[in-house]
Each structure stands twice: as structure tokens, then as C-alpha cells.
C-alpha positions in Angstrom: -10.5 -23.6 25.7 -7.4 -22.4 23.6 -9.0 -19.3 22.1 -6.1 -18.7 19.6 -6.3 -22.3 18.3 -10.1 -22.0 18.1 -9.9 -18.8 16.1 -7.3 -20.4 13.7 -9.2 -23.4 13.0 -12.6 -21.6 12.7 -11.1 -19.2 10.1 -9.8 -22.2 8.2 -13.0 -24.0 8.3 -14.9 -20.9 7.1 -12.3 -20.2 4.3 -12.7 -23.8 3.0 -16.4 -23.7 3.2 -16.6 -20.3 1.3 -14.2 -21.5 -1.3 -16.5 -24.4 -2.0 -19.5 -22.1 -2.1 -21.3 -24.2 0.4 -23.7 -22.9 3.0 -23.5 -23.5 6.7 -26.7 -25.4 6.6 -25.3 -27.8 4.1 -21.9 -28.4 5.7 -23.4 -28.7 9.2 -26.0 -31.2 7.9 -23.4 -33.3 6.1 -21.0 -33.2 9.2 -23.7 -34.3 11.7 -23.7 -30.9 13.7 -26.0 -28.0 14.1 -25.8 -25.0 12.1 -25.4 -22.9 15.2 -22.5 -25.1 16.3 -20.8 -24.6 13.0 -21.4 -20.8 13.3 -19.7 -20.9 16.7 -16.8 -22.9 15.4 -16.2 -20.4 12.5 -16.3 -17.5 14.8 -13.7 -19.0 17.1 -16.4 -19.2 19.9 -16.1 -23.0 20.2 -13.1 -25.4 19.8 -14.2 -28.3 17.7 -13.5 -31.7 19.0 -11.2 -34.1 16.9 -14.0 -36.1 15.6 -15.8 -33.0 14.3 -12.7 -31.6 12.7 -12.3 -34.9 10.9 -15.9 -34.9 9.7 -15.6 -31.2 8.7 -12.4 -31.9 6.7 -14.1 -34.8 4.8 -17.1 -32.7 3.9 -15.0 -29.8 2.8 -12.6 -31.9 0.8 -9.5 -30.7 2.7 -6.7 -32.5 4.6 -7.4 -32.8 8.3 -3.9 -31.3 8.8 -4.8 -28.1 7.0 -7.5 -27.4 9.7 -5.4 -28.6 12.7 -2.0 -27.1 12.0 -1.0 -24.8 14.6 -0.9 -21.0 14.0 2.9 -21.0 14.7 3.6 -23.3 11.8 1.4 -21.2 9.5 3.4 -18.0 10.4 6.8 -19.4 10.4 7.4 -18.9 6.8 7.4 -15.1 6.9 8.9 -12.5 9.3 7.0 -11.3 12.2 5.5 -7.8 11.4 4.7 -5.6 14.3 1.7 -3.2 14.4 3.3 -0.6 12.3 0.3 1.7 12.3 0.0 1.9 16.0 3.8 2.4 16.6 3.7 5.3 14.1 0.7 6.8 15.7 2.3 6.9 19.1 5.5 8.4 17.8 3.5 11.1 15.8 1.1 12.0 18.6 3.0 11.7 21.9 5.1 14.6 23.2 8.8 14.3 22.5 10.9 13.8 25.6 13.8 16.3 25.6 17.1 14.9 24.4 20.1 15.3 22.3 19.4 15.0 18.5 21.7 13.1 16.2 24.1 15.2 13.9 22.2 16.7 11.0 24.3 14.7 8.3 23.6 11.5 10.1 19.9 12.3 10.3 19.7 13.0 6.6 21.5 9.7 5.8 19.2 7.8 8.0 16.1 9.1 6.2 17.7 8.4 2.8 18.4 4.9 3.9 14.8 4.4 5.1 13.6 5.5 1.6 16.0 3.1 0.0 14.5 0.2 2.1 11.0 1.3 1.2 11.6 1.2 -2.5 13.8 -1.8 -2.7 12.9 -4.3 0.1 10.1 -7.0 0.0 10.1 -6.9 3.7 10.1 -3.1 4.1 7.3 -3.0 6.4 9.1 -5.2 9.1 12.4 -3.5 8.5 11.0 0.0 8.8 8.6 -0.7 11.7 11.6 -1.0 14.0 13.2 2.3 12.8 10.7 4.7 11.8 9.3 5.6 15.4 12.8 6.5 16.5 13.5 8.4 13.4 10.4 10.5 13.9 11.5 11.3 17.4 15.0 12.2 16.4 13.7 14.4 13.6 11.5 16.3 15.9 14.3 16.7 18.5 16.5 18.1 15.6 13.7 20.5 14.5 13.3 21.8 18.1 17.2 22.1 18.6 17.9 24.0 15.5 14.7 26.2 15.4 16.7 28.9 17.1 20.4 27.6 17.1 23.0 26.9 14.5 23.4 28.4 11.0 20.7 29.1 8.7 22.0 26.3 6.4 21.7 23.8 9.2 18.2 24.8 10.1 17.2 24.3 6.4 18.8 21.0 6.2 16.9 19.7 9.2 13.7 20.9 7.6 14.6 19.1 4.4 15.1 15.9 6.5 11.7 16.4 8.0 10.0 16.9 4.5 11.7 13.7 3.2 10.7 11.6 6.3 7.1 12.8 6.3 6.8 12.0 2.7 7.8 8.5 3.3 5.5 8.3 6.3 2.7 9.4 3.9 3.1 6.4 1.7 3.7 4.0 4.7 0.7 5.1 6.6 -1.6 5.0 3.5 -0.5 1.4 2.8 -1.1 0.1 6.3 -4.7 1.7 6.0 -4.0 4.8 8.3 -5.3 7.5 6.1 -5.8 9.7 9.3 -2.0 9.6 9.8 -1.4 10.2 6.2 -3.1 13.6 6.4 -1.2 14.5 9.6 2.2 13.7 8.1 1.3 15.3 4.7 0.5 18.6 6.6 3.8 18.4 8.5 5.8 17.9 5.3 4.2 21.1 3.8 5.0 23.2 6.8 8.7 21.8 6.9 9.1 22.5 3.1 7.9 26.0 3.6 10.4 26.5 6.4 13.1 24.9 4.2 12.3 27.4 1.4 12.9 24.6 -1.0 10.8 24.6 -4.2 11.4 20.9 -5.0 10.5 19.7 -1.6 7.4 21.9 -1.5 6.4 20.4 -4.8 7.0 16.9 -3.3 5.1 17.8 -0.2 2.1 18.9 -2.3 2.3 15.7 -4.4 2.0 13.8 -1.1 -1.0 15.9 0.0 -2.8 15.2 -3.3 -2.2 11.5 -2.8 -3.8 11.7 0.7 -6.8 13.6 -0.7 -7.3 11.1 -3.4 -7.2 8.3 -0.8 -9.8 10.2 1.2 -12.1 10.4 -1.8 -11.5 14.1 -2.2 -10.6 14.0 -5.9 -11.5 17.6 -6.7 -9.2 18.9 -4.0 -6.5 16.5 -5.1 -6.7 17.7 -8.7 -6.5 21.4 -7.4 -3.4 20.9 -5.1 -1.5 18.9 -7.8 -2.1 21.1 -10.7 -1.4 24.4 -8.8 1.9 22.9 -7.6 2.8 21.9 -11.2 2.1 25.4 -12.4 4.5 26.9 -9.7 7.2 24.7 -11.1 6.9 26.1 -14.6 9.8 28.6 -14.3 12.2 25.8 -13.2 11.0 23.4 -15.8 11.5 26.1 -18.6 15.0 26.6 -17.2 15.9 23.0 -17.8 15.8 21.8 -14.2 15.6 18.1 -14.3 14.2 17.3 -11.0 11.6 20.1 -11.3 10.6 18.7 -14.6 10.2 15.2 -13.1 8.1 16.6 -10.1 5.9 18.5 -12.6 5.3 15.4 -14.5 4.4 13.5 -11.3 2.0 16.2 -10.3 0.2 16.2 -13.7 -0.2 12.4 -13.4 -2.0 12.7 -10.1 -4.1 15.4 -11.7 -5.0 12.9 -14.4 -6.0 10.3 -11.9 -8.0 12.9 -10.0 -9.8 13.9 -13.1 -10.9 10.3 -14.1 -12.2 9.8 -10.6 -14.4 12.8 -11.2 -15.7 11.2 -14.4 -13.5 13.3 -16.7 -12.0 10.3 -18.6 -10.8 12.1 -21.8 -9.3 14.9 -19.8 -7.4 12.4 -17.8 -6.1 10.6 -21.0 -5.1 13.8 -22.5 -3.1 14.8 -19.4 -1.2 11.5 -19.4 -0.4 12.0 -23.1 0.8 15.5 -22.3 3.2 14.1 -19.7 4.9 11.7 -22.0 7.1 14.5 -23.5 8.3 15.4 -19.9 9.1 11.7 -19.2 11.2 11.5 -22.5 13.2 14.5 -21.2 13.8 13.2 -17.7 14.1 9.5 -18.4 13.6 7.3 -15.3 14.4 9.9 -12.6 13.5 9.3 -9.0 13.2 13.0 -8.0 12.1 13.2 -4.3 11.4 9.7 -4.5 8.4 10.1 -7.0 9.8 7.3 -9.3 8.7 9.5 -12.3 9.7 8.4 -15.8 8.4 6.7 -19.0 7.5 3.6 -16.9 5.5 5.5 -14.4 3.6 7.3 -17.2 2.7 4.1 -18.9 1.5 2.8 -15.4 -0.7 5.7 -14.9 -2.3 5.2 -18.3 -3.2 1.8 -17.1 -4.6 3.2 -13.9 -6.7 5.8 -15.8 -8.3 2.9 -17.7 -9.0 0.8 -14.8 -10.6 3.7 -13.0 -12.7 4.4 -16.1 -13.9 0.7 -16.1 -12.2 0.1 -19.4 -10.6 -3.1 -18.2 -9.8 -4.6 -21.7 -7.9 -1.4 -22.7 -6.1 -1.3 -19.2 -4.9 -4.8 -19.6 -3.8 -4.3 -23.2 -1.7 -1.4 -22.2 -0.4 -3.3 -19.2 1.1 -5.9 -21.5 3.2 -3.2 -23.0 4.8 -2.1 -19.7 8.0 -3.5 -18.3 7.3 -2.7 -14.7 10.8 -3.9 -13.6 12.1 -0.7 -14.9 10.5 1.3 -12.1 13.0 2.1 -9.4 10.3 1.4 -6.6 9.1 -1.9 -5.6 6.2 -0.2 -3.9 5.2 1.3 -7.3 5.6 -2.0 -9.0 3.5 -3.8 -6.5 0.8 -1.1 -6.9 0.9 -1.6 -10.7 0.3 -5.4 -10.3 -2.7 -4.6 -8.0 -4.0 -2.4 -10.7 -3.9 -5.2 -13.1 -5.6 -7.5 -10.5 -8.5 -4.8 -10.4 -8.7 -4.9 -14.2 -9.1 -8.7 -14.3 -11.7 -8.7 -11.5 -13.7 -6.2 -13.6 -13.6 -8.6 -16.5 -14.5 -11.5 -14.1 -11.2 -13.3 -14.9 -10.5 -14.4 -11.4 -8.1 -17.0 -12.4 -5.8 -14.4 -13.9 -6.4 -12.1 -10.9 -5.3 -14.8 -8.5 -2.2 -15.5 -10.6 -1.1 -11.9 -10.2 -2.1 -11.9 -6.4 0.2 -14.9 -6.0 3.0 -13.2 -7.7 2.6 -10.2 -5.5 2.7 -12.6 -2.4 6.1 -14.1 -3.8 7.7 -10.7 -4.7 6.5 -8.6 -1.8 4.7 -10.9 0.7 4.2 -8.1 3.2 2.2 -6.1 0.8 -0.3 -8.8 0.8 -0.7 -8.7 4.5 -0.7 -4.9 4.8 -2.5 -3.5 1.8 -6.2 -3.2 2.4 -6.8 -3.2 -1.4 -5.1 -6.5 -1.7 -7.2 -8.0 1.1 -10.4 -6.9 -0.7 -9.4 -8.1 -4.1 -8.4 -11.5 -2.6 -11.8 -11.7 -0.8 -13.5 -10.9 -4.2 -11.7 -13.8 -5.9 -12.7 -16.2 -3.1 -16.3 -15.2 -3.1 -17.0 -14.9 -6.8 -14.7 -17.3 -8.6 -15.4 -21.0 -9.3 -14.6 -23.7 -6.9 -11.0 -24.4 -8.0 -9.8 -20.9 -8.2 -11.7 -20.0 -4.9 -10.0 -22.8 -3.2 -6.5 -21.6 -4.2 -7.3 -18.1 -3.2 -8.6 -19.3 0.2 -5.4 -21.3 0.6 -3.4 -18.2 -0.1 -5.4 -16.2 2.4 -4.8 -19.0 4.9 -1.0 -19.0 4.3 -1.0 -15.2 4.8 -3.1 -15.3 7.9 -5.8 -13.2 6.5 -9.5 -13.3 7.7 -12.0 -14.0 5.0 -15.4 -12.3 5.5 
């Protein structure tokens, strides 16, 4: 038996059945097979014969070609993405083999280039999967080399590179569902920022840590980390430091999100309003890659309402946001997904699907990597009416996502 083909056909049969809201008993009976046989087919345990596939396609109302099309054809329209999470895990946990690190200036440019890819490319997962493990190794080699050698300025520059790299890794690992690695790199970023004695990077590292704590359902801890870090920036903000002002605003926005997750809705709204003035001072300013500015503040206002369950208000506010002004595609995609959550809260699954389809066009790899996107697509498939559910199942099929 061709196990891979059996798995592909089974997943497609199940997706089509779920999209039509039909039980296995009904589909099996109409197809002239047993329920257990259909179960085995859907789980990839049995490879259905051609007559059975033809009958299933007739009962499910789909072309036979949709069930039989090979897995290679389904995947050919998008780049092959490696297991980024496992590659990063190995690079972060295995001992570094002694070697010659790259020049510090080159290392810094490579980290900045990786950040530019992450914030601009719709295929950033594929592009960075090839480079990040090597970049991790080279950064650790540089840290070891300059720990006791070179000028103090060089040592600090290496630590700054490490802060920036581990900040990038925090968001990458989070997006691929590896919160365990997010916590590891967030801790490394803070230690590197302390060694660099750089107040901006220390604030950025704490911003990253607060993100990890939020993702790990530690809202109280995230709020404390973010607001303490914002307070430490106060002297620089008062002195007119633009980057410090942007970082302070980014930290306060995280504090607002942490508040609403603790049920403190009005406090969260007030914090977002307070940050508006900071955004007006900074404009769209990508300090330490935080993408802070008026657009991001408006996006957080939407997120607060979604978290509060006020979907109508969230979607009303979202209509006023031109998310293309954000310098980060990663942030723009996150904003679209927030709106999808709002639509699912209102049971407007057709609108939710439209936005998920938009995400799949603008940033296709986000649909295959983000656990939140997977869950929302499953929600649309299982809860919407037949036509919308069928379209959603077809989207999942094109992306190669399992529906369970």
C-alpha cells in the first residue's frame, strides 16, 4: 500500500465529508461500504479502490480528481518549507563546535538582513529556515570569541547582535508553535542585553519576554515585566529619545493586552488611549523591530476588543485601520487573524473565510505555520454552512492542512 497516497486521499475524503456536515454512517451507507472501512480510509489506514473512490466522490459531491490528485501536485504551487522548529531546536540546544566566527560587522548585517526578510517577505519561513540555524551558531561563536578578547566596543557589539537575533527567534519560534524555544531565546536576549549595557535593547528584550509570557497564559507576569520596563525608560522618554519613546509605547500596549486577558477591560482600553500621544510623537517608527506607531496602536485597540469579546466594536475599529501602513508583514497578518477571530465570535464564517483566503494569498506560509490560523480554519469548516464549509475545506486541502 502507498501509505502517503492513502493518507492524502483519506484526508481529502474526511475534509469533504466534514464540509458537507455528513456523518460517516450516512456517507458509508450511500457509498455501499461499511462505516469501519470509511474510518480506515479517512485515517489513511486503507487505500480505497478506484470504484470506492468514484462512489465516495459522487456521494460527497466533489470531482474524482480532487480525491485522487497526487500529493506532489497539491504541493507544487508553494515552496517546500522545512521543519523550522526542529532545525532551530537543534541549533539552540546542541554544543557549538569550535570554529572561526565571522567579522562582527558582517554578523550584524546578517542579523539585520534576517529581520528585513521576516518583516517583508511572504515566504519568510522558507527563506529563514535555511539561514537561522547557521546564524545562531555564528553568533554563539562570536560571543565565545569576544568574551575575553578584543575591545570593549567589539564585545558590546557582539552582544547587541545576539539581542537582535534572539528577539527575531522569539517571534519565529512562537509563530511555528514552539513556545518552549521562545522562552529560551527570550532569556538569552535579556542576558545579552544586560551584557551589552544597552537600555534600548534591554527594553526590547523585556518586550520579547512579555510576549512569551502572554503566549504561555501568564498574563499577570507579562503585565509586570512590560510595565516595569516601560517605567525604566521614563528618563530617556523625557529627554526626547525617539526610540525609547517607541519602545515605551510598545511595552505599554503589551501591558494593555495583558490587562484585558486578566479581565481588566477598562484598564486595557485606557492604556491604549494613553499610548496614542506617544505614537503621535514617534510616527511609524520600527525601533528594535517593534513596528510601533499610530497603526500599531490602532491594531492593539482592535485586539483588546476581540479579547474582551466585543466583536462588533473590534470590527468597527478594524475598518478604520489601514494595516498596509505597518512596516511588518508579520504584524499585518496578525491583525488580519485578529479580525478573523472577531468574525468567528459573531458567527460570520463567510467573512472569516474571506480574510483567511486573503492571508493565504498575501502570506501563504503563515497559513501553514501559525497554529491560530489552523484553529480558525477548522472552526469555519466545522461550524459554517455547507457552501462556506466546502470552500474552507478546499483551502485546507490546498494548504495541506489536516482537518480534525
